[in-house]
C-alpha positions in Angstrom: 108.7 100.1 86.8 110.6 100.5 83.6 114.3 102.1 83.9 116.9 103.6 81.2 120.1 102.1 82.5 123.7 100.6 81.0 124.1 96.9 80.3 127.7 96.9 82.3 126.4 98.3 85.2 128.0 98.5 88.4 126.1 97.6 91.4 125.5 101.5 92.9 122.3 103.6 93.4 123.5 105.9 89.7 121.6 104.6 87.1 124.2 105.7 84.9 127.0 103.1 84.1 129.6 104.8 85.8 132.2 103.0 83.1 130.9 105.1 80.3 128.8 107.7 81.3 126.5 109.7 79.3 127.5 107.9 76.2 127.0 104.4 78.1 124.7 102.1 75.3 121.7 102.1 77.0 118.4 100.0 77.0 114.5 99.6 79.1 114.1 96.5 80.6 110.7 96.0 83.0 111.1 94.9 86.2 108.1 94.0 88.3 108.4 93.6 91.5 108.2 90.3 91.5 111.5 90.4 89.7 112.9 91.6 92.7 111.4 90.0 95.8 113.2 87.0 93.6 116.8 89.5 93.3 116.1 89.0 97.0 115.7 85.8 97.5 118.8 85.5 94.6 121.8 87.5 96.1 120.7 88.6 100.5 121.6 87.4 102.4 119.4 85.6 105.3 117.1 88.9 106.0 117.3 89.7 103.2 115.9 86.6 101.9 113.1 86.2 104.4 111.6 89.9 103.1 111.5 89.0 99.8 110.5 85.6 100.8 108.0 87.7 102.9 106.8 89.2 99.9 105.8 86.4 97.9 103.3 85.3 100.1 101.7 87.8 101.5 98.5 89.7 100.2 98.5 93.0 98.7 98.6 94.9 102.0 100.7 93.5 103.3 103.4 93.6 100.6 102.7 97.2 100.6 103.6 96.7 104.2 107.3 94.9 102.7 108.4 98.1 100.5 107.3 100.9 102.7 109.3 99.5 105.9 112.1 98.6 103.9 112.8 100.6 100.5 116.5 101.1 100.8 116.6 97.1 100.4 113.9 97.4 98.0 115.6 99.6 95.6 119.0 98.2 96.1 118.1 94.8 95.0 116.0 96.3 92.5 119.1 97.6 91.0 120.4 93.6 90.4 117.1 92.6 89.2 117.4 95.0 86.1 121.9 94.0 85.7 120.6 90.2 86.0 117.2 91.1 83.6 119.7 92.5 81.0 122.7 88.8 81.1 120.0 86.9 81.5 116.8 88.1 79.7 114.0 85.5 80.5 113.7 84.7 76.8 116.4 83.7 76.8 115.0 81.0 80.2 
C-alpha cells in the first residue's frame, strides 16, 4: 500500500501533517503488511506485539483473519510504520 504523508507527521488518523497542513512536503513510501507487523512488534504493547507475531507466523488465510478482526490496530500501526520508514529508510540500514 502506498500513501502520501508529510515526513514530520505526528501519529494521527489524518495523513496530512498537523504542523504544515496542505503546504507539507509530501513523499510516497511503500509500506508492506510485513512492515506493519514489524511496527506492531516494535512499538505495541504486549497484545499488539503478539498480534504482529501471530500475523508473521500465520498463513495467508489466518493473516487475512487477523487484519479483518483488528482493522483499527492495523491502521494505527500502518501510520507508525510509515513514519518509521520515512525517518529510517531501508536503503540506509
